PLY file of the C-alpha trace (Angstrom):
ply
format ascii 1.0
element vertex 484
property float x
property float y
property float z
element edge 483
property int vertex1
property int vertex2
end_header
-44.68 35.13 -12.55
-44.28 31.77 -14.24
-40.53 32.31 -14.52
-40.36 33.13 -10.81
-42.17 29.90 -9.94
-39.94 27.72 -12.14
-36.94 27.49 -9.78
-38.91 26.45 -6.70
-40.73 23.83 -8.75
-37.44 22.39 -10.06
-35.98 22.21 -6.57
-39.13 20.61 -5.26
-38.79 17.88 -7.88
-35.10 17.38 -7.12
-35.78 17.13 -3.41
-37.99 14.10 -4.05
-35.57 12.27 -6.35
-34.12 9.00 -5.11
-30.37 8.32 -4.89
-30.75 5.81 -7.74
-32.34 8.49 -9.90
-29.63 10.97 -8.99
-26.98 8.40 -9.93
-28.67 7.75 -13.29
-28.95 11.46 -14.05
-25.58 12.73 -12.82
-23.16 9.78 -12.52
-24.00 6.95 -14.90
-22.48 8.50 -18.04
-18.99 8.42 -16.43
-19.24 5.61 -13.87
-21.28 3.15 -15.90
-24.49 1.23 -15.76
-24.68 -0.74 -12.52
-21.74 1.36 -11.20
-19.07 -0.91 -12.70
-17.08 2.03 -14.11
-16.54 3.55 -17.55
-14.44 6.68 -18.10
-14.68 7.10 -14.33
-13.85 4.46 -11.70
-16.21 1.76 -10.45
-18.39 2.96 -7.58
-18.92 -0.32 -5.75
-18.47 -1.10 -2.04
-15.45 -3.26 -2.91
-13.83 -0.36 -4.79
-14.65 2.28 -2.18
-13.79 0.12 0.83
-10.71 2.12 1.87
-12.34 5.52 1.38
-14.09 6.98 4.41
-17.79 7.87 3.97
-17.10 11.55 4.66
-14.47 11.52 1.89
-16.98 10.03 -0.56
-19.41 12.81 0.31
-16.71 15.46 -0.04
-15.77 14.27 -3.54
-19.41 14.38 -4.68
-19.83 17.84 -3.20
-16.51 19.44 -4.18
-15.20 17.28 -7.06
-11.66 16.06 -7.38
-8.88 18.42 -8.48
-6.90 17.56 -11.62
-9.57 15.10 -12.77
-12.83 15.05 -14.71
-14.82 14.68 -11.48
-16.95 17.84 -11.21
-18.37 19.42 -8.05
-22.08 18.69 -7.63
-22.81 21.08 -4.77
-24.34 23.60 -7.22
-26.76 20.96 -8.56
-27.59 18.73 -5.60
-28.91 19.57 -2.16
-27.08 18.46 0.99
-29.73 15.76 1.51
-29.25 14.48 -2.05
-25.48 14.34 -1.62
-25.87 12.44 1.67
-28.27 10.00 -0.01
-25.98 9.47 -2.98
-22.91 8.91 -0.77
-24.82 6.26 1.19
-26.21 4.69 -2.00
-22.71 4.22 -3.46
-21.58 2.26 -0.43
-24.36 -0.31 -0.83
-24.27 -3.24 -3.27
-26.03 -2.58 -6.60
-29.52 -3.95 -7.14
-28.19 -6.61 -9.54
-24.78 -8.24 -8.97
-21.91 -6.70 -10.92
-20.22 -9.10 -13.36
-17.07 -9.10 -15.52
-16.30 -12.08 -17.76
-13.81 -13.04 -20.48
-15.79 -11.23 -23.15
-15.68 -8.04 -21.08
-11.92 -8.46 -20.56
-11.26 -8.89 -24.29
-13.48 -5.94 -25.19
-11.62 -3.71 -22.72
-8.17 -4.42 -24.22
-6.51 -1.31 -25.63
-3.24 -1.13 -27.55
-1.85 2.38 -27.11
1.50 1.91 -28.88
3.10 -0.76 -31.07
5.98 -2.08 -29.01
7.50 -3.67 -32.13
7.98 -0.20 -33.63
9.71 1.28 -30.57
13.47 1.38 -29.87
14.68 -1.40 -27.60
17.25 0.81 -25.83
16.52 3.67 -23.40
15.63 6.94 -25.15
16.77 9.00 -22.17
20.07 9.53 -20.35
19.06 8.07 -16.97
20.33 4.73 -15.64
17.44 2.39 -16.61
18.00 0.25 -13.50
18.02 3.25 -11.17
14.67 4.70 -12.18
11.85 5.03 -9.67
8.17 4.55 -10.39
6.32 6.85 -7.98
2.59 6.50 -7.33
0.89 9.81 -6.49
-2.41 8.55 -5.11
-3.73 12.01 -4.24
-4.53 12.81 -7.86
-4.01 9.37 -9.46
-0.77 9.98 -11.36
2.54 8.17 -11.77
5.95 9.85 -11.94
9.05 8.34 -13.52
12.01 9.61 -11.52
15.73 9.55 -12.33
17.37 7.92 -9.31
20.66 9.75 -9.88
19.44 13.33 -10.36
15.94 12.94 -8.81
14.48 14.73 -11.82
11.00 13.75 -13.02
11.27 12.29 -16.55
7.54 11.76 -17.09
4.23 12.17 -15.28
0.96 10.68 -16.48
-2.56 9.96 -15.15
-3.58 6.47 -14.03
-6.85 4.73 -13.45
-8.49 5.00 -10.03
-6.36 3.99 -7.04
-3.30 2.12 -8.33
-2.77 -0.60 -5.76
-0.51 -3.49 -4.81
2.83 -2.15 -6.03
3.98 -1.94 -9.66
5.85 -4.98 -11.00
8.58 -5.09 -13.64
9.70 -7.21 -16.57
12.95 -9.07 -15.79
15.02 -6.70 -17.96
13.48 -3.63 -16.31
12.04 -2.25 -19.55
8.33 -2.59 -18.75
6.40 -1.77 -15.61
2.91 -3.13 -14.96
0.45 -1.72 -12.44
-3.07 -2.51 -11.30
-5.81 -0.11 -10.27
-8.28 -0.91 -7.54
-11.10 -1.07 -10.10
-9.41 -3.67 -12.26
-7.30 -1.94 -14.92
-3.88 -3.43 -15.69
-1.55 -1.01 -17.51
1.78 -1.60 -19.24
4.34 1.21 -19.52
7.63 1.23 -21.46
10.36 2.74 -19.26
12.81 2.87 -22.18
10.51 5.00 -24.34
8.39 6.63 -21.60
5.15 5.48 -23.23
2.01 3.64 -22.20
1.78 0.47 -24.28
-1.46 -1.30 -23.38
-4.34 -1.56 -20.91
-6.82 -4.29 -20.05
-9.54 -4.37 -17.43
-9.34 -7.76 -15.72
-12.05 -7.30 -13.07
-14.08 -4.93 -10.96
-11.97 -5.09 -7.81
-8.36 -6.18 -8.19
-5.83 -6.94 -5.47
-2.46 -7.04 -7.21
-0.45 -8.59 -10.02
2.76 -10.51 -10.59
5.11 -10.92 -13.56
6.78 -14.23 -14.37
10.54 -14.63 -14.10
10.81 -15.18 -17.87
8.81 -12.03 -18.61
6.12 -13.89 -20.59
3.12 -13.71 -18.27
1.21 -11.31 -16.06
-1.12 -12.80 -13.43
-3.72 -10.62 -11.71
-5.79 -11.59 -8.66
-9.33 -10.30 -8.14
-11.73 -9.82 -5.25
-14.58 -9.22 -7.72
-15.12 -11.51 -9.48
-13.14 -13.97 -7.38
-10.65 -15.28 -9.94
-7.20 -15.11 -11.50
-6.62 -13.54 -14.90
-3.59 -14.51 -16.99
-2.35 -12.02 -19.58
0.35 -12.04 -22.24
3.03 -9.71 -20.88
3.91 -8.49 -24.36
0.62 -6.66 -24.94
-1.75 -7.53 -22.02
-3.99 -9.64 -24.26
-6.08 -12.23 -22.39
-4.70 -15.77 -22.19
-7.19 -17.35 -19.77
-9.11 -16.90 -16.54
-8.96 -19.30 -13.61
-11.94 -19.56 -11.28
-10.78 -19.69 -7.66
-14.20 -19.97 -5.96
-12.73 -17.40 -3.60
-11.52 -13.85 -3.43
-7.79 -13.65 -4.09
-5.71 -12.15 -1.28
-2.45 -11.75 -3.20
-0.34 -13.08 -6.05
3.46 -13.12 -6.24
6.10 -14.64 -8.47
8.66 -17.01 -6.95
11.63 -16.73 -9.34
13.71 -19.74 -8.16
10.60 -21.90 -8.45
9.47 -20.60 -11.87
5.99 -20.28 -10.49
3.30 -17.95 -9.20
2.13 -18.26 -5.58
-1.48 -17.32 -4.82
-3.17 -16.80 -1.44
-6.94 -17.18 -1.27
-9.21 -15.23 1.03
-12.12 -17.66 1.48
-10.60 -21.16 1.38
-7.75 -22.73 3.36
-5.44 -23.11 0.39
-2.33 -21.71 -1.25
-2.00 -22.24 -4.99
1.24 -22.69 -6.91
1.04 -22.21 -10.69
4.16 -23.30 -12.55
5.27 -21.44 -15.69
8.46 -23.52 -16.22
7.21 -25.37 -19.33
7.36 -23.92 -22.83
3.56 -24.01 -22.91
2.50 -24.12 -19.25
-0.98 -25.34 -18.37
-1.24 -23.18 -15.23
-3.09 -25.97 -13.46
-2.86 -25.06 -9.77
-1.01 -27.18 -7.28
-3.22 -26.84 -4.18
-1.45 -26.63 -0.84
-3.54 -26.94 2.30
-3.19 -24.24 4.95
-4.45 -24.21 8.53
-6.50 -21.08 7.88
-7.31 -18.61 5.14
-4.29 -16.44 4.42
-4.63 -12.67 4.34
-0.97 -11.85 3.88
2.36 -13.59 3.36
6.04 -13.29 2.58
8.83 -15.67 1.58
12.10 -16.95 2.94
15.09 -15.63 0.89
15.32 -18.88 -1.10
11.54 -19.03 -1.70
11.31 -22.51 -0.20
9.09 -21.40 2.68
6.00 -19.27 2.80
5.50 -17.20 5.96
1.81 -16.41 6.33
-0.64 -14.92 8.79
-3.08 -17.39 10.26
-5.68 -16.52 12.87
-6.30 -20.13 13.96
-2.57 -20.74 14.40
-2.32 -17.82 16.79
-0.64 -15.40 14.41
1.54 -17.00 11.75
2.34 -20.27 10.03
5.29 -21.45 7.95
4.51 -23.61 4.91
7.23 -25.58 3.14
6.47 -25.07 -0.55
8.41 -28.19 -1.62
6.49 -30.61 0.59
3.29 -28.59 0.92
3.34 -29.13 4.68
2.91 -26.64 7.50
6.30 -26.62 9.23
5.51 -24.62 12.34
3.44 -21.85 13.84
4.85 -18.47 14.84
3.27 -16.67 17.83
2.62 -13.30 16.18
-0.04 -11.31 18.00
-2.19 -8.58 16.49
-2.16 -8.14 12.70
1.38 -8.50 11.34
1.83 -7.03 7.84
4.10 -9.70 6.41
3.93 -8.47 2.83
5.73 -5.30 3.91
8.27 -7.06 6.09
11.93 -7.40 5.21
14.89 -9.67 5.90
18.64 -9.26 6.41
21.67 -11.08 7.82
22.41 -10.63 11.52
25.47 -12.34 12.96
25.62 -14.49 9.85
22.00 -15.67 10.12
18.95 -14.56 8.18
16.27 -12.76 10.18
12.88 -11.47 9.12
11.05 -8.49 10.61
7.43 -7.49 10.16
5.46 -4.41 11.19
2.05 -4.77 12.84
-1.02 -2.82 11.76
-2.87 -3.23 15.05
-0.07 -3.00 17.63
2.92 -0.75 18.22
5.49 -3.46 17.75
7.89 -4.98 15.24
8.45 -8.74 15.38
11.90 -10.12 14.50
12.09 -13.85 13.62
15.05 -16.19 13.14
14.54 -17.71 9.69
16.48 -20.88 10.60
14.67 -21.80 13.79
11.49 -19.76 13.19
11.75 -18.53 16.77
10.71 -15.04 17.78
13.93 -13.16 18.58
12.48 -9.88 19.75
9.41 -7.66 19.85
10.55 -4.08 19.30
8.11 -1.57 20.82
7.25 1.38 18.55
5.25 4.60 18.86
2.28 2.93 17.20
1.12 0.40 14.59
3.11 0.45 11.35
2.56 -0.43 7.72
5.87 -0.49 5.80
9.47 -1.53 6.46
12.41 -1.13 4.08
16.18 -1.54 4.13
19.13 -2.18 1.81
22.16 -4.45 2.02
24.36 -1.34 2.26
22.31 0.28 5.05
22.83 -0.35 8.76
19.19 0.52 9.45
15.70 -0.74 8.77
13.28 2.16 8.30
9.81 1.54 9.71
6.84 3.90 9.85
4.20 4.49 12.52
1.41 4.70 9.99
-1.59 4.31 12.30
-2.17 6.53 15.30
-1.27 9.99 16.57
2.49 9.59 15.99
2.18 8.82 12.28
4.56 11.67 11.45
7.41 9.66 12.99
9.63 7.06 11.36
11.93 4.70 13.26
15.44 3.69 12.19
16.24 0.31 13.71
19.83 -0.92 13.95
19.88 -4.25 12.13
22.43 -5.79 14.49
21.38 -4.53 17.93
17.64 -4.52 17.07
17.30 -1.23 18.93
15.67 1.96 17.65
18.71 4.12 16.86
16.86 7.21 15.57
13.32 8.52 15.31
12.79 11.18 12.64
9.82 13.49 12.13
10.40 14.78 8.59
7.22 16.90 8.39
5.57 17.30 11.80
1.85 16.63 11.67
1.95 14.77 8.33
2.17 10.99 7.86
5.66 9.72 6.99
5.66 6.30 5.33
7.16 3.98 2.70
10.88 4.16 2.06
12.73 2.92 -1.02
16.48 3.00 -1.60
18.39 3.80 -4.75
19.91 0.77 -6.40
23.30 1.28 -4.70
21.72 2.15 -1.34
23.42 5.54 -1.14
20.17 7.47 -0.96
16.61 6.72 0.04
13.25 8.28 -0.77
10.60 8.77 1.94
6.95 9.66 1.31
4.90 12.29 3.09
1.34 11.02 2.64
-0.60 14.28 2.21
-2.15 16.17 -0.68
0.48 18.83 -0.01
3.05 16.11 0.63
6.48 15.41 -0.74
9.18 12.92 -1.58
12.14 13.53 0.71
15.56 12.30 -0.42
17.99 11.36 2.37
21.63 10.36 2.40
21.33 6.86 3.86
24.61 7.13 5.81
24.55 10.69 7.20
20.72 10.89 7.34
20.91 14.42 5.93
18.08 15.63 3.72
19.31 16.05 0.13
16.19 17.15 -1.74
12.45 17.62 -1.29
10.05 17.16 -4.21
6.48 18.43 -3.62
3.93 15.75 -4.55
0.27 14.89 -4.05
0.20 12.00 -1.57
3.08 9.91 -2.99
1.91 6.61 -1.53
4.74 4.45 -2.86
7.88 4.44 -4.92
9.67 1.50 -6.50
13.26 1.24 -7.74
13.65 -0.78 -10.93
16.96 -2.41 -10.06
15.96 -3.37 -6.54
12.74 -4.94 -7.82
14.05 -6.91 -10.79
16.99 -8.18 -8.74
14.71 -8.99 -5.77
17.22 -7.14 -3.64
17.57 -7.70 0.09
15.55 -5.15 2.04
12.84 -4.36 -0.49
9.36 -5.82 -0.89
8.73 -8.53 -3.47
0 1
1 2
2 3
3 4
4 5
5 6
6 7
7 8
8 9
9 10
10 11
11 12
12 13
13 14
14 15
15 16
16 17
17 18
18 19
19 20
20 21
21 22
22 23
23 24
24 25
25 26
26 27
27 28
28 29
29 30
30 31
31 32
32 33
33 34
34 35
35 36
36 37
37 38
38 39
39 40
40 41
41 42
42 43
43 44
44 45
45 46
46 47
47 48
48 49
49 50
50 51
51 52
52 53
53 54
54 55
55 56
56 57
57 58
58 59
59 60
60 61
61 62
62 63
63 64
64 65
65 66
66 67
67 68
68 69
69 70
70 71
71 72
72 73
73 74
74 75
75 76
76 77
77 78
78 79
79 80
80 81
81 82
82 83
83 84
84 85
85 86
86 87
87 88
88 89
89 90
90 91
91 92
92 93
93 94
94 95
95 96
96 97
97 98
98 99
99 100
100 101
101 102
102 103
103 104
104 105
105 106
106 107
107 108
108 109
109 110
110 111
111 112
112 113
113 114
114 115
115 116
116 117
117 118
118 119
119 120
120 121
121 122
122 123
123 124
124 125
125 126
126 127
127 128
128 129
129 130
130 131
131 132
132 133
133 134
134 135
135 136
136 137
137 138
138 139
139 140
140 141
141 142
142 143
143 144
144 145
145 146
146 147
147 148
148 149
149 150
150 151
151 152
152 153
153 154
154 155
155 156
156 157
157 158
158 159
159 160
160 161
161 162
162 163
163 164
164 165
165 166
166 167
167 168
168 169
169 170
170 171
171 172
172 173
173 174
174 175
175 176
176 177
177 178
178 179
179 180
180 181
181 182
182 183
183 184
184 185
185 186
186 187
187 188
188 189
189 190
190 191
191 192
192 193
193 194
194 195
195 196
196 197
197 198
198 199
199 200
200 201
201 202
202 203
203 204
204 205
205 206
206 207
207 208
208 209
209 210
210 211
211 212
212 213
213 214
214 215
215 216
216 217
217 218
218 219
219 220
220 221
221 222
222 223
223 224
224 225
225 226
226 227
227 228
228 229
229 230
230 231
231 232
232 233
233 234
234 235
235 236
236 237
237 238
238 239
239 240
240 241
241 242
242 243
243 244
244 245
245 246
246 247
247 248
248 249
249 250
250 251
251 252
252 253
253 254
254 255
255 256
256 257
257 258
258 259
259 260
260 261
261 262
262 263
263 264
264 265
265 266
266 267
267 268
268 269
269 270
270 271
271 272
272 273
273 274
274 275
275 276
276 277
277 278
278 279
279 280
280 281
281 282
282 283
283 284
284 285
285 286
286 287
287 288
288 289
289 290
290 291
291 292
292 293
293 294
294 295
295 296
296 297
297 298
298 299
299 300
300 301
301 302
302 303
303 304
304 305
305 306
306 307
307 308
308 309
309 310
310 311
311 312
312 313
313 314
314 315
315 316
316 317
317 318
318 319
319 320
320 321
321 322
322 323
323 324
324 325
325 326
326 327
327 328
328 329
329 330
330 331
331 332
332 333
333 334
334 335
335 336
336 337
337 338
338 339
339 340
340 341
341 342
342 343
343 344
344 345
345 346
346 347
347 348
348 349
349 350
350 351
351 352
352 353
353 354
354 355
355 356
356 357
357 358
358 359
359 360
360 361
361 362
362 363
363 364
364 365
365 366
366 367
367 368
368 369
369 370
370 371
371 372
372 373
373 374
374 375
375 376
376 377
377 378
378 379
379 380
380 381
381 382
382 383
383 384
384 385
385 386
386 387
387 388
388 389
389 390
390 391
391 392
392 393
393 394
394 395
395 396
396 397
397 398
398 399
399 400
400 401
401 402
402 403
403 404
404 405
405 406
406 407
407 408
408 409
409 410
410 411
411 412
412 413
413 414
414 415
415 416
416 417
417 418
418 419
419 420
420 421
421 422
422 423
423 424
424 425
425 426
426 427
427 428
428 429
429 430
430 431
431 432
432 433
433 434
434 435
435 436
436 437
437 438
438 439
439 440
440 441
441 442
442 443
443 444
444 445
445 446
446 447
447 448
448 449
449 450
450 451
451 452
452 453
453 454
454 455
455 456
456 457
457 458
458 459
459 460
460 461
461 462
462 463
463 464
464 465
465 466
466 467
467 468
468 469
469 470
470 471
471 472
472 473
473 474
474 475
475 476
476 477
477 478
478 479
479 480
480 481
481 482
482 483
């Protein structure tokens, strides 16, 4: 009889456990004290912000395939899972912190770069490789851009974000995870070299033109972290008194450009000197900047500004706001692109709240045209050898469509639906522009290879939500048509 009573008594105790107790018992060993992450990702509101509550609950209940995340449905009741899902989306009882000591202690050297060959140990063109982020199961693929064969596939930390960045010679690629890990991978030897955790919620990173420095921007804690690009060892942290919206390198300026989320400033950090101080040059903006892009010569910063009615142009030489641009909705400037039309540079940006693409004359800063689309979009890409700009319809019921816009007429020339019912987004061209790769954002998704001239499908590679892909040559050469 006692054995028969044992199960009901255990369930009765479990039913009265609190979400904090359930976290301590079932989650803390992998996700860390105070939820800051350990072998598993950080479980903080800032880290989970883009994941829907029902998805959080589903992962707790069913686990995550191809990972160490187990299913807890056999151990926890539905009420406990609901409570735990809600608990994880609230701030922890004591504020989460991550300081220089934590950064140094997190540093891991996984291979000695000085002992590795300096030439590619594979037969692929090193400047026509693709780095593909499979966000569905947190992996990265290294793809040969000539044969479209996968050369390597390896797991990443949770939610790689912000686009991988490359050393100037194309040998190393650096990527940031949402929960603060910066990783360095050797594309010549197909090996992970080093990892460092720079924060608890990281936006993105940039690599200096000379290949010496990596700068990462954090939401939590609000700061910048400077690393040695050779091995990701910590150089210094810079307190911004603000969350960092984005960091980019500006090669002609030999500097990093930083947008801040909570103060009306843009920072420029020069790395031109032999031993740079990285003291910020503070440029006043009319509003906090959520997103920005550059003119082709990197003299002007084009940024979103709510107070200015959409966008503002800042001259980086003088530090002055040049003009406002009437961009309605929420333009996604960081995913915009530029090209020459009738001998003049133009810039186009998608909009994440409206079904429109805005085309701007980069000489006069006048709005040339608003191109209506089937819905709000997220990414735009082109190539100097392509007559089209490819733009998705990421948000809304028509997200399986992708528009091809003629760069001279500014009309939608074609609308493709590569996989009806599944989101089509994010295009990247091969280095020569002959082919392009398009993502199908689904767990049973794919990379689709197209001939950029005939628009015929060449190959389809099944993948788990390939959220982005990045061509080495296009990135290190800051090629026209790609994101920077």
